N, C-alpha and C positions, 0 to 999 in steps of 0.2 A: 159278527158281534152284537149287531142290533137283536138277531134271533136269540142270542145267549141272553141278553138283557131282557127281552120279552119272557122267557121261560122262569128267570129268575125272578122276576116281578110277579107273574101271574100263575106260575107253577104248571101252564100246559101249553099247548098248541093253539095257535090263532083260531083255527078252526072250533076247537073246545070252548074257548073262552069268548067267542061271539065277535072276534075283531076281523074286519074285512081286509087290513092290512098292518103291516108294522107302523106305518104313520096314524093308523088309529089307535094303535096300542100305545105309542109315545104321546098322543093327544090326551089321551085318559090320564096319563101322569100329569101333564100340565094343567089339567082342569081340578088336580086334587094338590094344590100346594102345600099342604102340611105333609104328605107322603113324599112329593118331590124333595123338599127342605130335608126330610130325614135321611133319604138317599144320598142326598149330596153331602150330609154330614158324615154319614158314616165312610162314604169314598173318600173324603177327605182325610179322614182319621188314617184309613187303612194306608193312603197314599204315605201320610207322614211318618208310619210307623213300618214302612217296607225296610228290611234289615239283609236283603239278597238281591243280586241282579239276575233278572230271569233270562232264559236264553231261548231264540226262536227256533223251531223244528221244521225242517223240510218234509212235508208228507207227501209231495208230488203234486199239489193243488193249495190253491187259497185258503188258510187256514189261521185263525188267530190263536190257536194253542201254544202257550210257552213252557218250556220243560220247568219244572220245579215250582210252578202254579198250582193251586189249589182249585179244583172245579169239581161242582156235582155233577152227578149222573146226566141229569137234564142239560146242563151245561155244555158238557164233552160232547154230546151227541149233536146238539144244535150247531156247534162248532165245526162238526164234520157233515153238515146239511142232512141230517136225519131227525126228522121232526116227529117221530113216534117212539121217544123212548121209554114210555109206559109199557111197550110191548117186550120191552128186555127184561126178561126174569131171571137170567142167569149171570154168571160173573165173565162170561166170554161171549163174543159176538163177532161174528164175520161179517163185515161190510164188504161184500162181493164187489161192487161196481168199483169201489176205491181201493181193491185190495189190501184192504186193512184187517188184522186180527187184533181186536181190543180186550185187553185182560183188565177186568176191575177186580182188584184183589183187596181182601180184607184179612190182614194178619192176625187178629187175636179173635177167633170166632166162638162164640156161644151156641149152647144147643137150642136158645131162643129163636136165632136166625137161619142156624144150619142144620141140616141132618147128618147123620153118621157119615154118609156117601159124599157129603160136600165139605168135609172139615180137612180141606187140603193143607199141605205143609209147604207154606210159602214164606220166604226170608231172604234178605240179602246177605250172602255171602262176605262180601266186603264193597265197597265203592263202585265196583264194577261189573260183578257178578251177581245175578238173582236167582236163586232156586226157587222153581215153581212147579207144582202138579198141576196136570191136565183135570178134567173132569173123569170121574171113575170109569167112564163107559169108552173113553178115546185110548185107542191101541195104536201102536206104533206104525202098524201097516195100514190103518185105514185111512181115507183120503184127508179127515182131518189133521191126524198125525202126520202124514207124509206132507201137509202144506205147512205144517210148523218147521219139519225138520229142513225142508227144501224151498224156504219162503225166499230166499235171496235170488236162487236160480228162477224162480217163478215171478219175480219183481213183486212179491209182498213185502208188507211192513208189519212189525209186531210192536204194538204200544202198549205200555205198562202204567197202570194207573193203581196207586197204593194207597191205602188209608189203614191206621191201626185199628180202630173198632168201627162196628156197624153204625152206632148211633154216637152222637155227642149233645150238648144242651140243647141245641137248636133243632135236632131231630136226625134225619140220615146224615152222617158226616160225609163232608167232602172228600175228594180223593187228591193226592199228590200226583201231579202228572212227571213220571220218572223218564219220559222220552221213547225212542225207538231202541229196538233191543235185536241181537242177532243170536241164532241158535249156535251153541257149542258143541253140546252132547246130551245124551239122555240115557236114563237106566229105567228098565222096567216098563211095563205095558198095561193099561187099564188099572190105575192112572200110569200115563207117563211122568217120571219126574225130570223136569227138563232145566237145563243151566243155560241162561240167556247172560250175553254180555251187553253191557247198556253202553250206547254210544256215547252218553254222556254221564260222568260220573256222580255217585249220589254225593251232596254236599255233608260235609261233616255234622251240620246242625239236624240233618235227617236221619243219619246212621242209627242212633239210639231207637228210633222207631220201627225202621225198616227191618233192623237185626235184632229185634227184640225176643223173638222165638229162640233164636240162637243162644242170647245170653241167659235164658231161662232153662 
């Protein structure tokens, strides 16, 4: 969680921001009382306006991510001990040492941020099923496609992070963590259209966002 805080405040790794340790990073905040007070005020406001109860998620290792909370790309990778989020240029990432496939999904895509080959058709079908399209080069017989299909037998976990738009008023929009998911079935190849079953149902407050494309 301290790594997540560091990335939230300084927007880059310890190495890139010139701090020798997380302690140095925190001490820098302490030496800036105006910034520190503003952060505390924001946290207090957020705590006072919580309107749901988050749920823990077992990923097989210590991880502070909670289901249905919002996280930036940097925060979610820091939570999984991966401290080079700037190297992740695509919406899918395989964290091999932890057997995780991480899907970062933007539901409403624009030509400004996505090419025609990456305008994937992603949406929730109901509170427990999610339709997702793989990268256009992924076939169902490829190692990646087979890993998706057989993730349970191989001990892998699928994580879904979803946001409505690429940007919000503050810049790149954060993602809602929908938790872990299990393969149900797929159709097609290059890309694969996969139906995932969410281990934790989507709360009613998020459904208008996650199934927006269906409604349209």
